[in-house]
mmCIF file of the N, C-alpha and C atoms, coordinates in Angstrom:
data_MODEL
# 
_entry.id   MODEL 
# 
loop_
_atom_site.group_PDB 
_atom_site.id 
_atom_site.type_symbol 
_atom_site.label_atom_id 
_atom_site.label_alt_id 
_atom_site.label_comp_id 
_atom_site.label_asym_id 
_atom_site.label_entity_id 
_atom_site.label_seq_id 
_atom_site.pdbx_PDB_ins_code 
_atom_site.Cartn_x 
_atom_site.Cartn_y 
_atom_site.Cartn_z 
_atom_site.occupancy 
_atom_site.B_iso_or_equiv 
_atom_site.pdbx_formal_charge 
_atom_site.auth_seq_id 
_atom_site.auth_comp_id 
_atom_site.auth_asym_id 
_atom_site.auth_atom_id 
_atom_site.pdbx_PDB_model_num 
ATOM 1   N N  . MET A 1 1  ? 65.679 -64.220 -153.492 1.00 0.00 ? 1  MET A N  1 
ATOM 2   C CA . MET A 1 1  ? 66.260 -62.883 -153.613 1.00 0.00 ? 1  MET A CA 1 
ATOM 3   C C  . MET A 1 1  ? 65.346 -61.880 -152.905 1.00 0.00 ? 1  MET A C  1 
ATOM 4   N N  . ARG A 1 2  ? 65.922 -60.993 -152.161 1.00 0.00 ? 2  ARG A N  1 
ATOM 5   C CA . ARG A 1 2  ? 65.170 -60.007 -151.391 1.00 0.00 ? 2  ARG A CA 1 
ATOM 6   C C  . ARG A 1 2  ? 64.859 -58.779 -152.246 1.00 0.00 ? 2  ARG A C  1 
ATOM 7   N N  . ALA A 1 3  ? 63.606 -58.325 -152.201 1.00 0.00 ? 3  ALA A N  1 
ATOM 8   C CA . ALA A 1 3  ? 63.200 -57.133 -152.957 1.00 0.00 ? 3  ALA A CA 1 
ATOM 9   C C  . ALA A 1 3  ? 63.888 -55.894 -152.387 1.00 0.00 ? 3  ALA A C  1 
ATOM 10  N N  . LYS A 1 4  ? 64.197 -54.918 -153.266 1.00 0.00 ? 4  LYS A N  1 
ATOM 11  C CA . LYS A 1 4  ? 64.887 -53.702 -152.826 1.00 0.00 ? 4  LYS A CA 1 
ATOM 12  C C  . LYS A 1 4  ? 64.060 -52.883 -151.843 1.00 0.00 ? 4  LYS A C  1 
ATOM 13  N N  . ASP A 1 5  ? 62.750 -52.867 -152.020 1.00 0.00 ? 5  ASP A N  1 
ATOM 14  C CA . ASP A 1 5  ? 61.915 -52.013 -151.180 1.00 0.00 ? 5  ASP A CA 1 
ATOM 15  C C  . ASP A 1 5  ? 61.323 -52.747 -149.972 1.00 0.00 ? 5  ASP A C  1 
ATOM 16  N N  . ARG A 1 6  ? 61.849 -53.908 -149.652 1.00 0.00 ? 6  ARG A N  1 
ATOM 17  C CA . ARG A 1 6  ? 61.375 -54.678 -148.506 1.00 0.00 ? 6  ARG A CA 1 
ATOM 18  C C  . ARG A 1 6  ? 61.796 -53.988 -147.211 1.00 0.00 ? 6  ARG A C  1 
ATOM 19  N N  . LEU A 1 7  ? 60.885 -53.943 -146.258 1.00 0.00 ? 7  LEU A N  1 
ATOM 20  C CA . LEU A 1 7  ? 61.151 -53.269 -144.990 1.00 0.00 ? 7  LEU A CA 1 
ATOM 21  C C  . LEU A 1 7  ? 62.001 -54.147 -144.073 1.00 0.00 ? 7  LEU A C  1 
ATOM 22  N N  . PRO A 1 8  ? 62.865 -53.517 -143.264 1.00 0.00 ? 8  PRO A N  1 
ATOM 23  C CA . PRO A 1 8  ? 63.617 -54.291 -142.272 1.00 0.00 ? 8  PRO A CA 1 
ATOM 24  C C  . PRO A 1 8  ? 62.637 -54.917 -141.282 1.00 0.00 ? 8  PRO A C  1 
ATOM 25  N N  . ALA A 1 9  ? 62.929 -56.133 -140.853 1.00 0.00 ? 9  ALA A N  1 
ATOM 26  C CA . ALA A 1 9  ? 62.000 -56.823 -139.954 1.00 0.00 ? 9  ALA A CA 1 
ATOM 27  C C  . ALA A 1 9  ? 62.753 -57.702 -138.972 1.00 0.00 ? 9  ALA A C  1 
ATOM 28  N N  . GLU A 1 10 ? 62.086 -57.980 -137.870 1.00 0.00 ? 10 GLU A N  1 
ATOM 29  C CA . GLU A 1 10 ? 62.595 -58.976 -136.941 1.00 0.00 ? 10 GLU A CA 1 
ATOM 30  C C  . GLU A 1 10 ? 61.490 -60.010 -136.755 1.00 0.00 ? 10 GLU A C  1 
ATOM 31  N N  . THR A 1 11 ? 61.883 -61.241 -136.521 1.00 0.00 ? 11 THR A N  1 
ATOM 32  C CA . THR A 1 11 ? 60.910 -62.322 -136.382 1.00 0.00 ? 11 THR A CA 1 
ATOM 33  C C  . THR A 1 11 ? 61.056 -62.946 -135.005 1.00 0.00 ? 11 THR A C  1 
ATOM 34  N N  . ILE A 1 12 ? 59.920 -63.156 -134.367 1.00 0.00 ? 12 ILE A N  1 
ATOM 35  C CA . ILE A 1 12 ? 59.902 -63.837 -133.077 1.00 0.00 ? 12 ILE A CA 1 
ATOM 36  C C  . ILE A 1 12 ? 59.090 -65.116 -133.221 1.00 0.00 ? 12 ILE A C  1 
ATOM 37  N N  . GLN A 1 13 ? 59.439 -66.110 -132.451 1.00 0.00 ? 13 GLN A N  1 
ATOM 38  C CA . GLN A 1 13 ? 58.747 -67.401 -132.480 1.00 0.00 ? 13 GLN A CA 1 
ATOM 39  C C  . GLN A 1 13 ? 57.880 -67.513 -131.228 1.00 0.00 ? 13 GLN A C  1 
ATOM 40  N N  . LEU A 1 14 ? 56.622 -67.868 -131.409 1.00 0.00 ? 14 LEU A N  1 
ATOM 41  C CA . LEU A 1 14 ? 55.703 -68.050 -130.294 1.00 0.00 ? 14 LEU A CA 1 
ATOM 42  C C  . LEU A 1 14 ? 55.232 -69.496 -130.264 1.00 0.00 ? 14 LEU A C  1 
ATOM 43  N N  . ASP A 1 15 ? 55.026 -70.009 -129.062 1.00 0.00 ? 15 ASP A N  1 
ATOM 44  C CA . ASP A 1 15 ? 54.451 -71.336 -128.885 1.00 0.00 ? 15 ASP A CA 1 
ATOM 45  C C  . ASP A 1 15 ? 53.247 -71.161 -127.979 1.00 0.00 ? 15 ASP A C  1 
ATOM 46  N N  . ILE A 1 16 ? 52.051 -71.279 -128.553 1.00 0.00 ? 16 ILE A N  1 
ATOM 47  C CA . ILE A 1 16 ? 50.815 -71.043 -127.816 1.00 0.00 ? 16 ILE A CA 1 
ATOM 48  C C  . ILE A 1 16 ? 49.991 -72.321 -127.834 1.00 0.00 ? 16 ILE A C  1 
ATOM 49  N N  . ASP A 1 17 ? 49.883 -72.956 -126.692 1.00 0.00 ? 17 ASP A N  1 
ATOM 50  C CA . ASP A 1 17 ? 49.099 -74.197 -126.576 1.00 0.00 ? 17 ASP A CA 1 
ATOM 51  C C  . ASP A 1 17 ? 49.460 -75.204 -127.659 1.00 0.00 ? 17 ASP A C  1 
ATOM 52  N N  . GLY A 1 18 ? 50.742 -75.360 -127.926 1.00 0.00 ? 18 GLY A N  1 
ATOM 53  C CA . GLY A 1 18 ? 51.195 -76.333 -128.908 1.00 0.00 ? 18 GLY A CA 1 
ATOM 54  C C  . GLY A 1 18 ? 51.237 -75.837 -130.343 1.00 0.00 ? 18 GLY A C  1 
ATOM 55  N N  . PHE A 1 19 ? 50.718 -74.646 -130.595 1.00 0.00 ? 19 PHE A N  1 
ATOM 56  C CA . PHE A 1 19 ? 50.794 -74.058 -131.934 1.00 0.00 ? 19 PHE A CA 1 
ATOM 57  C C  . PHE A 1 19 ? 52.045 -73.206 -132.011 1.00 0.00 ? 19 PHE A C  1 
ATOM 58  N N  . ARG A 1 20 ? 52.887 -73.472 -132.987 1.00 0.00 ? 20 ARG A N  1 
ATOM 59  C CA . ARG A 1 20 ? 54.084 -72.659 -133.188 1.00 0.00 ? 20 ARG A CA 1 
ATOM 60  C C  . ARG A 1 20 ? 53.785 -71.629 -134.265 1.00 0.00 ? 20 ARG A C  1 
ATOM 61  N N  . ILE A 1 21 ? 54.062 -70.373 -133.934 1.00 0.00 ? 21 ILE A N  1 
ATOM 62  C CA . ILE A 1 21 ? 53.751 -69.271 -134.844 1.00 0.00 ? 21 ILE A CA 1 
ATOM 63  C C  . ILE A 1 21 ? 54.968 -68.348 -134.918 1.00 0.00 ? 21 ILE A C  1 
ATOM 64  N N  . ALA A 1 22 ? 55.362 -68.009 -136.138 1.00 0.00 ? 22 ALA A N  1 
ATOM 65  C CA . ALA A 1 22 ? 56.415 -67.015 -136.355 1.00 0.00 ? 22 ALA A CA 1 
ATOM 66  C C  . ALA A 1 22 ? 55.725 -65.686 -136.659 1.00 0.00 ? 22 ALA A C  1 
ATOM 67  N N  . VAL A 1 23 ? 56.138 -64.632 -135.967 1.00 0.00 ? 23 VAL A N  1 
ATOM 68  C CA . VAL A 1 23 ? 55.571 -63.304 -136.183 1.00 0.00 ? 23 VAL A CA 1 
ATOM 69  C C  . VAL A 1 23 ? 56.703 -62.384 -136.625 1.00 0.00 ? 23 VAL A C  1 
ATOM 70  N N  . SER A 1 24 ? 56.576 -61.817 -137.820 1.00 0.00 ? 24 SER A N  1 
ATOM 71  C CA . SER A 1 24 ? 57.563 -60.859 -138.311 1.00 0.00 ? 24 SER A CA 1 
ATOM 72  C C  . SER A 1 24 ? 57.005 -59.453 -138.160 1.00 0.00 ? 24 SER A C  1 
ATOM 73  N N  . LEU A 1 25 ? 57.812 -58.573 -137.584 1.00 0.00 ? 25 LEU A N  1 
ATOM 74  C CA . LEU A 1 25 ? 57.448 -57.178 -137.362 1.00 0.00 ? 25 LEU A CA 1 
ATOM 75  C C  . LEU A 1 25 ? 58.333 -56.323 -138.250 1.00 0.00 ? 25 LEU A C  1 
ATOM 76  N N  . ALA A 1 26 ? 57.742 -55.700 -139.256 1.00 0.00 ? 26 ALA A N  1 
ATOM 77  C CA . ALA A 1 26 ? 58.495 -54.865 -140.194 1.00 0.00 ? 26 ALA A CA 1 
ATOM 78  C C  . ALA A 1 26 ? 58.306 -53.398 -139.822 1.00 0.00 ? 26 ALA A C  1 
ATOM 79  N N  . HIS A 1 27 ? 59.381 -52.648 -139.914 1.00 0.00 ? 27 HIS A N  1 
ATOM 80  C CA . HIS A 1 27 ? 59.311 -51.236 -139.538 1.00 0.00 ? 27 HIS A CA 1 
ATOM 81  C C  . HIS A 1 27 ? 59.913 -50.340 -140.612 1.00 0.00 ? 27 HIS A C  1 
ATOM 82  N N  . CYS A 1 28 ? 59.514 -49.078 -140.544 1.00 0.00 ? 28 CYS A N  1 
ATOM 83  C CA . CYS A 1 28 ? 60.025 -48.071 -141.466 1.00 0.00 ? 28 CYS A CA 1 
ATOM 84  C C  . CYS A 1 28 ? 61.488 -47.797 -141.128 1.00 0.00 ? 28 CYS A C  1 
ATOM 85  N N  . PRO A 1 29 ? 62.392 -47.878 -142.098 1.00 0.00 ? 29 PRO A N  1 
ATOM 86  C CA . PRO A 1 29 ? 63.804 -47.649 -141.800 1.00 0.00 ? 29 PRO A CA 1 
ATOM 87  C C  . PRO A 1 29 ? 64.108 -46.211 -141.382 1.00 0.00 ? 29 PRO A C  1 
ATOM 88  N N  . ASP A 1 30 ? 63.277 -45.255 -141.786 1.00 0.00 ? 30 ASP A N  1 
ATOM 89  C CA . ASP A 1 30 ? 63.532 -43.849 -141.451 1.00 0.00 ? 30 ASP A CA 1 
ATOM 90  C C  . ASP A 1 30 ? 63.032 -43.461 -140.064 1.00 0.00 ? 30 ASP A C  1 
ATOM 91  N N  . THR A 1 31 ? 61.851 -43.966 -139.694 1.00 0.00 ? 31 THR A N  1 
ATOM 92  C CA . THR A 1 31 ? 61.237 -43.545 -138.435 1.00 0.00 ? 31 THR A CA 1 
ATOM 93  C C  . THR A 1 31 ? 61.224 -44.630 -137.366 1.00 0.00 ? 31 THR A C  1 
ATOM 94  N N  . GLY A 1 32 ? 61.397 -45.871 -137.784 1.00 0.00 ? 32 GLY A N  1 
ATOM 95  C CA . GLY A 1 32 ? 61.316 -46.982 -136.846 1.00 0.00 ? 32 GLY A CA 1 
ATOM 96  C C  . GLY A 1 32 ? 59.882 -47.387 -136.532 1.00 0.00 ? 32 GLY A C  1 
ATOM 97  N N  . ALA A 1 33 ? 58.910 -46.714 -137.144 1.00 0.00 ? 33 ALA A N  1 
ATOM 98  C CA . ALA A 1 33 ? 57.498 -47.007 -136.883 1.00 0.00 ? 33 ALA A CA 1 
ATOM 99  C C  . ALA A 1 33 ? 57.128 -48.382 -137.430 1.00 0.00 ? 33 ALA A C  1 
ATOM 100 N N  . LEU A 1 34 ? 56.323 -49.109 -136.674 1.00 0.00 ? 34 LEU A N  1 
ATOM 101 C CA . LEU A 1 34 ? 55.827 -50.399 -137.113 1.00 0.00 ? 34 LEU A CA 1 
ATOM 102 C C  . LEU A 1 34 ? 54.944 -50.211 -138.345 1.00 0.00 ? 34 LEU A C  1 
ATOM 103 N N  . ARG A 1 35 ? 55.179 -51.002 -139.400 1.00 0.00 ? 35 ARG A N  1 
ATOM 104 C CA . ARG A 1 35 ? 54.428 -50.849 -140.653 1.00 0.00 ? 35 ARG A CA 1 
ATOM 105 C C  . ARG A 1 35 ? 53.688 -52.117 -141.066 1.00 0.00 ? 35 ARG A C  1 
ATOM 106 N N  . GLU A 1 36 ? 54.220 -53.285 -140.737 1.00 0.00 ? 36 GLU A N  1 
ATOM 107 C CA . GLU A 1 36 ? 53.586 -54.531 -141.175 1.00 0.00 ? 36 GLU A CA 1 
ATOM 108 C C  . GLU A 1 36 ? 53.783 -55.631 -140.143 1.00 0.00 ? 36 GLU A C  1 
ATOM 109 N N  . LEU A 1 37 ? 52.816 -56.537 -140.109 1.00 0.00 ? 37 LEU A N  1 
ATOM 110 C CA . LEU A 1 37 ? 52.897 -57.750 -139.303 1.00 0.00 ? 37 LEU A CA 1 
ATOM 111 C C  . LEU A 1 37 ? 52.641 -58.937 -140.222 1.00 0.00 ? 37 LEU A C  1 
ATOM 112 N N  . VAL A 1 38 ? 53.431 -59.977 -140.065 1.00 0.00 ? 38 VAL A N  1 
ATOM 113 C CA . VAL A 1 38 ? 53.221 -61.191 -140.846 1.00 0.00 ? 38 VAL A CA 1 
ATOM 114 C C  . VAL A 1 38 ? 53.236 -62.364 -139.872 1.00 0.00 ? 38 VAL A C  1 
ATOM 115 N N  . PHE A 1 39 ? 52.213 -63.201 -139.953 1.00 0.00 ? 39 PHE A N  1 
ATOM 116 C CA . PHE A 1 39 ? 52.110 -64.388 -139.118 1.00 0.00 ? 39 PHE A CA 1 
ATOM 117 C C  . PHE A 1 39 ? 52.267 -65.618 -139.997 1.00 0.00 ? 39 PHE A C  1 
ATOM 118 N N  . VAL A 1 40 ? 53.067 -66.585 -139.545 1.00 0.00 ? 40 VAL A N  1 
ATOM 119 C CA . VAL A 1 40 ? 53.225 -67.841 -140.276 1.00 0.00 ? 40 VAL A CA 1 
ATOM 120 C C  . VAL A 1 40 ? 53.165 -68.971 -139.259 1.00 0.00 ? 40 VAL A C  1 
ATOM 121 N N  . THR A 1 41 ? 52.282 -69.939 -139.507 1.00 0.00 ? 41 THR A N  1 
ATOM 122 C CA . THR A 1 41 ? 52.222 -71.098 -138.622 1.00 0.00 ? 41 THR A CA 1 
ATOM 123 C C  . THR A 1 41 ? 53.385 -72.023 -138.953 1.00 0.00 ? 41 THR A C  1 
ATOM 124 N N  . ARG A 1 42 ? 53.887 -72.693 -137.928 1.00 0.00 ? 42 ARG A N  1 
ATOM 125 C CA . ARG A 1 42 ? 55.012 -73.614 -138.100 1.00 0.00 ? 42 ARG A CA 1 
ATOM 126 C C  . ARG A 1 42 ? 54.599 -75.012 -137.708 1.00 0.00 ? 42 ARG A C  1 
ATOM 127 N N  . PRO A 1 43 ? 54.846 -76.018 -138.506 1.00 0.00 ? 43 PRO A N  1 
ATOM 128 C CA . PRO A 1 43 ? 55.330 -75.869 -139.867 1.00 0.00 ? 43 PRO A CA 1 
ATOM 129 C C  . PRO A 1 43 ? 54.244 -75.229 -140.730 1.00 0.00 ? 43 PRO A C  1 
ATOM 130 N N  . ALA A 1 44 ? 54.677 -74.434 -141.689 1.00 0.00 ? 44 ALA A N  1 
ATOM 131 C CA . ALA A 1 44 ? 53.728 -73.720 -142.546 1.00 0.00 ? 44 ALA A CA 1 
ATOM 132 C C  . ALA A 1 44 ? 52.899 -74.730 -143.333 1.00 0.00 ? 44 ALA A C  1 
ATOM 133 N N  . LYS A 1 45 ? 51.605 -74.618 -143.171 1.00 0.00 ? 45 LYS A N  1 
ATOM 134 C CA . LYS A 1 45 ? 50.696 -75.502 -143.887 1.00 0.00 ? 45 LYS A CA 1 
ATOM 135 C C  . LYS A 1 45 ? 49.749 -74.629 -144.688 1.00 0.00 ? 45 LYS A C  1 
ATOM 136 N N  . GLU A 1 46 ? 50.160 -74.295 -145.909 1.00 0.00 ? 46 GLU A N  1 
ATOM 137 C CA . GLU A 1 46 ? 49.355 -73.435 -146.775 1.00 0.00 ? 46 GLU A CA 1 
ATOM 138 C C  . GLU A 1 46 ? 47.963 -74.013 -146.954 1.00 0.00 ? 46 GLU A C  1 
ATOM 139 N N  . GLY A 1 47 ? 46.975 -73.125 -146.902 1.00 0.00 ? 47 GLY A N  1 
ATOM 140 C CA . GLY A 1 47 ? 45.610 -73.538 -147.158 1.00 0.00 ? 47 GLY A CA 1 
ATOM 141 C C  . GLY A 1 47 ? 44.860 -74.022 -145.930 1.00 0.00 ? 47 GLY A C  1 
ATOM 142 N N  . THR A 1 48 ? 45.557 -74.197 -144.794 1.00 0.00 ? 48 THR A N  1 
ATOM 143 C CA . THR A 1 48 ? 44.836 -74.621 -143.598 1.00 0.00 ? 48 THR A CA 1 
ATOM 144 C C  . THR A 1 48 ? 44.057 -73.436 -143.039 1.00 0.00 ? 48 THR A C  1 
ATOM 145 N N  . GLU A 1 49 ? 42.993 -73.739 -142.324 1.00 0.00 ? 49 GLU A N  1 
ATOM 146 C CA . GLU A 1 49 ? 42.152 -72.683 -141.771 1.00 0.00 ? 49 GLU A CA 1 
ATOM 147 C C  . GLU A 1 49 ? 42.951 -71.783 -140.823 1.00 0.00 ? 49 GLU A C  1 
ATOM 148 N N  . LEU A 1 50 ? 43.793 -72.380 -139.991 1.00 0.00 ? 50 LEU A N  1 
ATOM 149 C CA . LEU A 1 50 ? 44.597 -71.589 -139.060 1.00 0.00 ? 50 LEU A CA 1 
ATOM 150 C C  . LEU A 1 50 ? 45.563 -70.670 -139.801 1.00 0.00 ? 50 LEU A C  1 
ATOM 151 N N  . ASN A 1 51 ? 46.251 -71.194 -140.805 1.00 0.00 ? 51 ASN A N  1 
ATOM 152 C CA . ASN A 1 51 ? 47.199 -70.389 -141.570 1.00 0.00 ? 51 ASN A CA 1 
ATOM 153 C C  . ASN A 1 51 ? 46.479 -69.254 -142.302 1.00 0.00 ? 51 ASN A C  1 
ATOM 154 N N  . ASN A 1 52 ? 45.323 -69.550 -142.897 1.00 0.00 ? 52 ASN A N  1 
ATOM 155 C CA . ASN A 1 52 ? 44.557 -68.523 -143.598 1.00 0.00 ? 52 ASN A CA 1 
ATOM 156 C C  . ASN A 1 52 ? 44.076 -67.438 -142.638 1.00 0.00 ? 52 ASN A C  1 
ATOM 157 N N  . MET A 1 53 ? 43.663 -67.847 -141.428 1.00 0.00 ? 53 MET A N  1 
ATOM 158 C CA . MET A 1 53 ? 43.206 -66.883 -140.434 1.00 0.00 ? 53 MET A CA 1 
ATOM 159 C C  . MET A 1 53 ? 44.342 -65.933 -140.040 1.00 0.00 ? 53 MET A C  1 
ATOM 160 N N  . PHE A 1 54 ? 45.536 -66.480 -139.787 1.00 0.00 ? 54 PHE A N  1 
ATOM 161 C CA . PHE A 1 54 ? 46.670 -65.629 -139.425 1.00 0.00 ? 54 PHE A CA 1 
ATOM 162 C C  . PHE A 1 54 ? 47.107 -64.749 -140.583 1.00 0.00 ? 54 PHE A C  1 
ATOM 163 N N  . ARG A 1 55 ? 47.040 -65.261 -141.803 1.00 0.00 ? 55 ARG A N  1 
ATOM 164 C CA . ARG A 1 55 ? 47.395 -64.450 -142.973 1.00 0.00 ? 55 ARG A CA 1 
ATOM 165 C C  . ARG A 1 55 ? 46.470 -63.240 -143.064 1.00 0.00 ? 55 ARG A C  1 
ATOM 166 N N  . GLU A 1 56 ? 45.165 -63.473 -142.945 1.00 0.00 ? 56 GLU A N  1 
ATOM 167 C CA . GLU A 1 56 ? 44.193 -62.380 -143.023 1.00 0.00 ? 56 GLU A CA 1 
ATOM 168 C C  . GLU A 1 56 ? 44.363 -61.409 -141.853 1.00 0.00 ? 56 GLU A C  1 
ATOM 169 N N  . LEU A 1 57 ? 44.643 -61.932 -140.669 1.00 0.00 ? 57 LEU A N  1 
ATOM 170 C CA . LEU A 1 57 ? 44.891 -61.074 -139.498 1.00 0.00 ? 57 LEU A CA 1 
ATOM 171 C C  . LEU A 1 57 ? 46.079 -60.156 -139.751 1.00 0.00 ? 57 LEU A C  1 
ATOM 172 N N  . GLY A 1 58 ? 47.166 -60.692 -140.284 1.00 0.00 ? 58 GLY A N  1 
ATOM 173 C CA . GLY A 1 58 ? 48.344 -59.882 -140.585 1.00 0.00 ? 58 GLY A CA 1 
ATOM 174 C C  . GLY A 1 58 ? 48.061 -58.788 -141.594 1.00 0.00 ? 58 GLY A C  1 
ATOM 175 N N  . ILE A 1 59 ? 47.297 -59.130 -142.632 1.00 0.00 ? 59 ILE A N  1 
ATOM 176 C CA . ILE A 1 59 ? 46.947 -58.142 -143.660 1.00 0.00 ? 59 ILE A CA 1 
ATOM 177 C C  . ILE A 1 59 ? 46.123 -57.015 -143.049 1.00 0.00 ? 59 ILE A C  1 
ATOM 178 N N  . GLN A 1 60 ? 45.095 -57.378 -142.276 1.00 0.00 ? 60 GLN A N  1 
ATOM 179 C CA . GLN A 1 60 ? 44.222 -56.351 -141.717 1.00 0.00 ? 60 GLN A CA 1 
ATOM 180 C C  . GLN A 1 60 ? 44.925 -55.498 -140.663 1.00 0.00 ? 60 GLN A C  1 
ATOM 181 N N  . LEU A 1 61 ? 45.745 -56.096 -139.822 1.00 0.00 ? 61 LEU A N  1 
ATOM 182 C CA . LEU A 1 61 ? 46.495 -55.303 -138.841 1.00 0.00 ? 61 LEU A CA 1 
ATOM 183 C C  . LEU A 1 61 ? 47.490 -54.371 -139.527 1.00 0.00 ? 61 LEU A C  1 
ATOM 184 N N  . SER A 1 62 ? 48.156 -54.856 -140.571 1.00 0.00 ? 62 SER A N  1 
ATOM 185 C CA . SER A 1 62 ? 49.112 -54.018 -141.297 1.00 0.00 ? 62 SER A CA 1 
ATOM 186 C C  . SER A 1 62 ? 48.425 -52.822 -141.932 1.00 0.00 ? 62 SER A C  1 
ATOM 187 N N  . ARG A 1 63 ? 47.255 -53.055 -142.525 1.00 0.00 ? 63 ARG A N  1 
ATOM 188 C CA . ARG A 1 63 ? 46.504 -51.944 -143.125 1.00 0.00 ? 63 ARG A CA 1 
ATOM 189 C C  . ARG A 1 63 ? 46.125 -50.911 -142.056 1.00 0.00 ? 63 ARG A C  1 
ATOM 190 N N  . ALA A 1 64 ? 45.646 -51.390 -140.912 1.00 0.00 ? 64 ALA A N  1 
ATOM 191 C CA . ALA A 1 64 ? 45.246 -50.471 -139.839 1.00 0.00 ? 64 ALA A CA 1 
ATOM 192 C C  . ALA A 1 64 ? 46.440 -49.661 -139.341 1.00 0.00 ? 64 ALA A C  1 
ATOM 193 N N  . ILE A 1 65 ? 47.584 -50.298 -139.179 1.00 0.00 ? 65 ILE A N  1 
ATOM 194 C CA . ILE A 1 65 ? 48.799 -49.607 -138.731 1.00 0.00 ? 65 ILE A CA 1 
ATOM 195 C C  . ILE A 1 65 ? 49.191 -48.518 -139.723 1.00 0.00 ? 65 ILE A C  1 
ATOM 196 N N  . GLN A 1 66 ? 48.960 -48.779 -141.011 1.00 0.00 ? 66 GLN A N  1 
ATOM 197 C CA . GLN A 1 66 ? 49.319 -47.829 -142.059 1.00 0.00 ? 66 GLN A CA 1 
ATOM 198 C C  . GLN A 1 66 ? 48.255 -46.758 -142.277 1.00 0.00 ? 66 GLN A C  1 
ATOM 199 N N  . GLY A 1 67 ? 47.178 -46.783 -141.470 1.00 0.00 ? 67 GLY A N  1 
ATOM 200 C CA . GLY A 1 67 ? 46.135 -45.768 -141.581 1.00 0.00 ? 67 GLY A CA 1 
ATOM 201 C C  . GLY A 1 67 ? 45.107 -46.042 -142.656 1.00 0.00 ? 67 GLY A C  1 
ATOM 202 N N  . ARG A 1 68 ? 45.064 -47.280 -143.142 1.00 0.00 ? 68 ARG A N  1 
ATOM 203 C CA . ARG A 1 68 ? 44.095 -47.644 -144.171 1.00 0.00 ? 68 ARG A CA 1 
ATOM 204 C C  . ARG A 1 68 ? 42.951 -48.435 -143.547 1.00 0.00 ? 68 ARG A C  1 
ATOM 205 N N  . ASP A 1 69 ? 41.856 -48.569 -144.281 1.00 0.00 ? 69 ASP A N  1 
ATOM 206 C CA . ASP A 1 69 ? 40.747 -49.386 -143.819 1.00 0.00 ? 69 ASP A CA 1 
ATOM 207 C C  . ASP A 1 69 ? 41.239 -50.832 -143.730 1.00 0.00 ? 69 ASP A C  1 
ATOM 208 N N  . PRO A 1 70 ? 41.094 -51.480 -142.574 1.00 0.00 ? 70 PRO A N  1 
ATOM 209 C CA . PRO A 1 70 ? 41.628 -52.838 -142.422 1.00 0.00 ? 70 PRO A CA 1 
ATOM 210 C C  . PRO A 1 70 ? 41.029 -53.864 -143.384 1.00 0.00 ? 70 PRO A C  1 
ATOM 211 N N  . VAL A 1 71 ? 39.780 -53.704 -143.750 1.00 0.00 ? 71 VAL A N  1 
ATOM 212 C CA . VAL A 1 71 ? 39.117 -54.691 -144.606 1.00 0.00 ? 71 VAL A CA 1 
ATOM 213 C C  . VAL A 1 71 ? 39.346 -54.405 -146.084 1.00 0.00 ? 71 VAL A C  1 
ATOM 214 N N  . THR A 1 72 ? 39.154 -53.160 -146.504 1.00 0.00 ? 72 THR A N  1 
ATOM 215 C CA . THR A 1 72 ? 39.252 -52.838 -147.931 1.00 0.00 ? 72 THR A CA 1 
ATOM 216 C C  . THR A 1 72 ? 40.655 -52.410 -148.356 1.00 0.00 ? 72 THR A C  1 
ATOM 217 N N  . GLY A 1 73 ? 41.442 -51.899 -147.423 1.00 0.00 ? 73 GLY A N  1 
ATOM 218 C CA . GLY A 1 73 ? 42.774 -51.398 -147.751 1.00 0.00 ? 73 GLY A CA 1 
ATOM 219 C C  . GLY A 1 73 ? 42.769 -49.989 -148.319 1.00 0.00 ? 73 GLY A C  1 
ATOM 220 N N  . VAL A 1 74 ? 41.587 -49.374 -148.377 1.00 0.00 ? 74 VAL A N  1 
ATOM 221 C CA . VAL A 1 74 ? 41.453 -48.040 -148.948 1.00 0.00 ? 74 VAL A CA 1 
ATOM 222 C C  . VAL A 1 74 ? 41.963 -46.988 -147.956 1.00 0.00 ? 74 VAL A C  1 
ATOM 223 N N  . GLU A 1 75 ? 42.752 -46.055 -148.472 1.00 0.00 ? 75 GLU A N  1 
ATOM 224 C CA . GLU A 1 75 ? 43.230 -44.949 -147.642 1.00 0.00 ? 75 GLU A CA 1 
ATOM 225 C C  . GLU A 1 75 ? 42.109 -43.930 -147.466 1.00 0.00 ? 75 GLU A C  1 
ATOM 226 N N  . PRO A 1 76 ? 42.008 -43.327 -146.276 1.00 0.00 ? 76 PRO A N  1 
ATOM 227 C CA . PRO A 1 76 ? 40.953 -42.327 -146.081 1.00 0.00 ? 76 PRO A CA 1 
ATOM 228 C C  . PRO A 1 76 ? 41.197 -41.103 -146.957 1.00 0.00 ? 76 PRO A C  1 
ATOM 229 N N  . LYS A 1 77 ? 40.115 -40.459 -147.334 1.00 0.00 ? 77 LYS A N  1 
ATOM 230 C CA . LYS A 1 77 ? 40.229 -39.237 -148.128 1.00 0.00 ? 77 LYS A CA 1 
ATOM 231 C C  . LYS A 1 77 ? 40.817 -38.147 -147.250 1.00 0.00 ? 77 LYS A C  1 
ATOM 232 N N  . ARG A 1 78 ? 41.753 -37.431 -147.797 1.00 0.00 ? 78 ARG A N  1 
ATOM 233 C CA . ARG A 1 78 ? 42.421 -36.361 -147.061 1.00 0.00 ? 78 ARG A CA 1 
ATOM 234 C C  . ARG A 1 78 ? 41.657 -35.057 -147.249 1.00 0.00 ? 78 ARG A C  1 
ATOM 235 N N  . LYS A 1 79 ? 41.524 -34.328 -146.161 1.00 0.00 ? 79 LYS A N  1 
ATOM 236 C CA . LYS A 1 79 ? 40.874 -33.008 -146.247 1.00 0.00 ? 79 LYS A CA 1 
ATOM 237 C C  . LYS A 1 79 ? 41.859 -32.016 -146.822 1.00 0.00 ? 79 LYS A C  1 
ATOM 238 N N  . THR A 1 80 ? 41.389 -31.212 -147.748 1.00 0.00 ? 80 THR A N  1 
ATOM 239 C CA . THR A 1 80 ? 42.275 -30.215 -148.377 1.00 0.00 ? 80 THR A CA 1 
ATOM 240 C C  . THR A 1 80 ? 41.938 -28.827 -147.937 1.00 0.00 ? 80 THR A C  1 
# 
C-alpha cells in the first residue's frame, strides 16, 4: 500500500559495468523540484556492501537536496 504523503517519482534502470541499478527520482508535486533519490541494486541484495553504499548515498544526496546536512540530516539554523 502506498503512503499518502509519498512523493511522485520516476525510476530509471542503469547498467554500469554489469551492475544493474534502479534509480528513483522523487519530486515535489507543487514545484517539480527534485527532493529525493533512491538507489536499489538489481537484483536487490540486502546487506551487501554495494547495496549499503548506494542506500547511504541516496540518503545523503536527498538530505543535501533538501538543504539539510548530508551526514547528520540536521536543518541549518535560520537567521531571524
